[in-house]
C-alpha positions in Angstrom: -199.8 -120.0 -67.8 -202.4 -122.8 -67.6 -205.6 -122.8 -69.6 -209.1 -123.0 -68.1 -209.6 -126.6 -69.4 -206.4 -127.8 -67.7 -207.3 -126.1 -64.4 -210.8 -127.6 -64.4 -209.3 -131.0 -65.1 -206.9 -130.7 -62.2 -209.5 -129.3 -59.9 -212.9 -130.9 -60.6 -216.0 -129.3 -59.1 -218.3 -131.6 -57.2 -221.9 -130.8 -58.0 -224.8 -131.2 -55.6 -227.4 -134.0 -56.2 -230.4 -131.7 -56.0 -232.0 -130.2 -59.1 -232.2 -126.5 -58.6 -228.8 -125.9 -56.8 -226.9 -127.9 -59.5 -228.2 -125.7 -62.3 -227.2 -122.6 -60.4 -223.7 -124.0 -59.8 -223.2 -125.1 -63.4 -224.2 -121.7 -64.7 -221.8 -120.0 -62.2 -218.9 -122.2 -63.3 -219.6 -121.6 -67.0 -219.6 -117.8 -66.5 -216.5 -117.9 -64.4 -214.7 -120.0 -67.1 -215.6 -117.6 -69.8 -214.3 -114.7 -67.7 -211.1 -116.5 -67.0 -210.4 -117.2 -70.8 -211.1 -113.6 -71.6 -208.7 -112.3 -69.1 -206.0 -114.9 -70.0 -206.1 -113.9 -73.7 -204.7 -110.4 -73.1 -202.3 -110.7 -70.2 -201.2 -113.0 -67.4 -203.9 -114.0 -65.0 -204.0 -112.1 -61.7 -203.5 -114.0 -58.5 -207.0 -113.6 -57.3 -208.6 -114.8 -60.6 -208.2 -118.4 -59.4 -210.3 -117.6 -56.3 -213.1 -116.6 -58.6 -213.3 -120.2 -59.8 -214.3 -121.4 -56.4 -217.9 -122.6 -56.4 -220.4 -120.3 -54.7 -222.1 -121.7 -51.6 -225.5 -123.1 -52.4 -228.4 -121.1 -51.0 -231.2 -122.8 -49.2 -234.3 -123.2 -51.3 -237.4 -122.1 -49.3 -239.7 -121.9 -52.3 -241.5 -125.1 -51.2 -242.8 -123.3 -48.1 -245.0 -120.9 -50.1 -248.6 -121.7 -50.4 -249.0 -123.3 -53.8 -252.7 -123.9 -53.5 -254.6 -122.5 -56.5 -256.9 -119.5 -55.8 -260.5 -120.7 -56.6 -262.3 -118.6 -59.2 -265.2 -116.4 -57.9 -268.5 -118.2 -57.8 -271.5 -116.3 -59.2 -274.0 -115.4 -56.5 -271.4 -115.1 -53.7 -270.6 -111.7 -52.2 -267.2 -110.3 -51.4 -267.3 -111.5 -47.8 -268.3 -115.1 -48.8 -265.3 -115.5 -51.3 -262.9 -114.5 -48.5 -264.2 -116.5 -45.6 -267.6 -114.9 -45.3 -270.7 -115.7 -43.4 -272.4 -119.0 -43.0 -275.5 -117.8 -44.7 -273.6 -117.5 -48.0 -272.5 -121.1 -47.8 -276.1 -122.3 -47.9 -276.9 -120.1 -50.9 -278.2 -121.7 -54.1 -274.9 -120.8 -55.9 -273.1 -123.4 -53.7 -275.7 -126.1 -54.1 -273.5 -128.1 -56.5 -270.4 -128.0 -54.4 -269.4 -130.9 -52.1 -268.7 -130.6 -48.4 -264.9 -130.8 -48.9 -264.9 -128.1 -51.5 -267.0 -125.8 -49.2 -264.8 -126.5 -46.2 -261.7 -125.7 -48.3 -263.2 -122.5 -49.7 -264.3 -121.1 -46.3 -261.5 -122.4 -44.1 -259.4 -119.2 -44.5 -261.9 -116.9 -42.8 -261.5 -118.1 -39.2 -262.3 -114.8 -37.6 -265.4 -114.3 -39.8 -266.5 -117.8 -39.0 -266.3 -117.2 -35.3 -268.3 -114.0 -35.6 -270.9 -115.8 -37.7 -271.1 -118.5 -35.1 -271.8 -115.9 -32.4 -274.5 -114.3 -34.5 -276.1 -117.7 -35.0 -276.1 -118.5 -31.3 -277.5 -115.0 -30.6 -280.4 -115.5 -33.0 -281.4 -118.7 -31.2 -281.1 -117.3 -27.7 -284.4 -117.3 -25.7 -285.6 -113.8 -24.9 -285.5 -112.7 -21.3 -288.7 -112.5 -19.3 -290.1 -109.0 -19.1 -287.6 -107.6 -21.5 -288.0 -104.9 -24.1 -290.8 -105.9 -26.5 -293.3 -107.1 -23.9 -294.3 -110.5 -22.7 -292.4 -113.1 -20.8 -290.4 -116.0 -22.1 -292.2 -119.4 -22.3 -291.7 -121.4 -19.1 -289.5 -124.4 -19.3 -291.2 -127.7 -18.3 -290.3 -128.7 -14.8 -290.5 -132.1 -13.1 -292.2 -130.7 -9.9 -294.9 -128.7 -11.7 -297.6 -130.6 -9.7 -295.7 -130.4 -6.4 -297.7 -128.1 -4.0 -294.7 -127.9 -1.5 -292.3 -126.6 -4.2 -294.9 -124.1 -5.4 -295.5 -122.8 -1.9 -291.7 -122.4 -1.3 -291.4 -120.5 -4.6 -294.4 -118.3 -3.6 -292.8 -117.5 -0.2 -289.5 -116.6 -1.9 -291.3 -114.1 -4.1 -293.2 -112.6 -1.1 -289.9 -112.2 0.8 -288.6 -110.1 -2.1 -291.5 -107.8 -2.4 -295.2 -107.5 -1.5 -297.5 -108.7 -4.3 -301.1 -109.0 -5.1 -302.7 -112.4 -5.5 -303.0 -112.0 -9.3 -299.4 -110.9 -9.7 -298.2 -113.8 -7.5 -300.2 -116.4 -9.4 -298.9 -115.0 -12.7 -295.3 -115.3 -11.6 -295.8 -118.9 -10.4 -297.3 -119.9 -13.7 -294.4 -118.3 -15.5 -292.1 -120.5 -13.4 -293.7 -123.6 -14.8 -296.1 -124.7 -12.1 -299.5 -126.1 -12.9 -302.4 -123.6 -12.8 -304.5 -125.7 -10.4 -301.7 -126.0 -7.9 -301.0 -122.3 -8.1 -304.6 -121.4 -7.3 -304.5 -123.7 -4.3 -301.3 -122.2 -3.0 -302.4 -118.6 -3.5 -305.8 -119.3 -1.8 -304.0 -120.9 1.2 -301.6 -117.9 1.5 -304.6 -115.5 1.4 -306.3 -117.3 4.2 -303.1 -117.2 6.3 -302.9 -113.4 5.7 -299.7 -113.5 3.8 -301.4 -112.2 0.7 -303.8 -109.3 1.3 -305.1 -107.5 -1.8 -306.9 -104.8 0.2 -303.8 -103.8 2.1 -301.7 -104.0 -1.0 -304.2 -101.7 -2.9 -304.0 -99.1 -0.1 -300.2 -99.1 -0.1 -300.2 -98.8 -3.9 -302.6 -95.8 -3.7 -300.3 -94.0 -1.3 -297.3 -94.6 -3.6 -299.2 -93.3 -6.6 -300.4 -90.2 -4.8 -296.8 -89.5 -3.7 -295.9 -89.5 -7.4 -298.7 -86.9 -8.0 -300.7 -89.4 -10.2 -304.3 -88.9 -11.1 -307.4 -91.0 -10.9 -307.0 -92.6 -14.3 -303.3 -93.3 -13.8 -303.8 -94.9 -10.4 -306.5 -97.2 -11.8 -304.2 -98.3 -14.6 -301.3 -98.9 -12.2 -303.5 -101.1 -9.9 -304.7 -103.2 -12.8 -301.1 -103.6 -14.1 -300.0 -104.8 -10.6 -302.5 -107.7 -10.8 -305.3 -106.3 -8.6 -308.9 -107.3 -9.3 -310.5 -104.5 -11.5 -313.5 -104.3 -9.1 -311.3 -103.8 -6.1 -309.2 -101.3 -7.9 -312.2 -99.3 -9.0 -313.6 -99.3 -5.4 -310.3 -98.0 -3.9 -310.0 -95.3 -6.6 -313.6 -94.1 -6.1 -313.1 -93.8 -2.3 -309.9 -91.8 -2.8 -311.8 -89.5 -5.3 -314.5 -88.8 -2.8 -311.9 -87.8 -0.2 -310.4 -85.3 -2.6 -307.0 -87.0 -2.8 -306.6 -86.6 -6.5 -307.4 -82.8 -6.3 -304.6 -82.4 -3.8 -302.3 -84.5 -6.1 -303.2 -82.2 -9.1 -302.4 -79.0 -7.2 -299.1 -80.5 -5.9 -298.2 -81.3 -9.5 -299.1 -77.8 -10.6 -296.9 -76.2 -8.0 -293.9 -78.3 -9.0 -294.4 -77.4 -12.7 -294.8 -73.7 -11.7 -291.5 -73.7 -9.8 -289.6 -75.4 -12.7 -291.0 -73.1 -15.4 -290.7 -69.8 -13.6 -289.7 -67.0 -16.0 -291.1 -68.7 -19.1 -294.0 -67.5 -21.2 -297.4 -68.1 -19.6 -298.6 -70.2 -22.5 -295.5 -72.4 -22.4 -296.0 -72.9 -18.7 -299.6 -74.0 -19.1 -298.8 -76.2 -22.0 -296.1 -78.0 -19.9 -298.5 -78.4 -17.0 -301.2 -79.9 -19.2 -298.7 -82.3 -20.7 -297.4 -83.5 -17.3 -301.0 -83.8 -15.9 -302.1 -85.9 -18.9 -299.2 -88.3 -18.5 -300.0 -88.6 -14.7 -303.6 -89.5 -15.5 -305.5 -86.4 -14.2 -308.8 -85.4 -15.7 -308.9 -82.5 -18.2 -311.5 -80.5 -16.1 -309.2 -80.8 -13.0 -306.2 -79.6 -15.0 -308.0 -76.6 -16.3 -309.0 -75.7 -12.7 -305.5 -76.0 -11.4 -304.0 -74.0 -14.4 -306.5 -71.2 -13.9 -305.6 -70.9 -10.2 -301.8 -71.3 -10.4 -300.8 -70.0 -13.8 -301.9 -66.4 -14.0 -300.2 -63.3 -15.4 -299.7 -61.8 -12.0 -297.9 -64.8 -10.5 -295.0 -63.7 -8.3 -292.9 -66.6 -9.8 -293.0 -65.0 -13.2 
């Protein structure tokens, strides 16, 4: 029987030149040698004990792939979202005033998704509001090179008139919103009025019929005409003529009949309250509403 020293002398083990695998192989050989001597002291060595002395295959070291960058300590003044790739507002906070551009870029480079979301929010804040959107008012007109061009202004006016009929005031307001000069707009609107393409009187009559079809009252029609850009004097004249013809009385009774049909079966006070509410929204006068309610909403109504 041979000793462990003689076996190692006859079969030298070639060690790898790298640092970490050599240490692991040396430790493996030492442990195997001790085991071999312990077994040889009591009895003859088994046949497979020699196989235990074969060097174990070196395992691939992947530890270098791990991210070894140190985790930066939390900075006072930054919230949870800022420490882990938060918003751009936190980068400009006073707590980061002493940090350089490279340090800030390294700190906030991990939150790619949050940065994209913050970029979208930043662009959304700087977006120009739409004209006529919620909140009232129209967006400021962008400067245009042909602001003083009468031909371009006339083409824009004809395009607007092709889309819908408009009053002279509404047409002028839209052209100014498009960026044309005020003097040029006035000249174009006056020219179109002389040609009969813009007729405020006819537009007022059409608007009156539309409002009466919606069972609107005198005050509501006057407000609608003013909103559509008609001259206040012309609007008042058309409304006064309709009032003398009794058109608003017919409109109030038509509204009363609609409310009576919808509220059939309810309590009489509830029905009157709903009619007064609807009539007030439509712009009818209180005296006319009381007259219609007294005639249509009675206790002996067959609709009850």
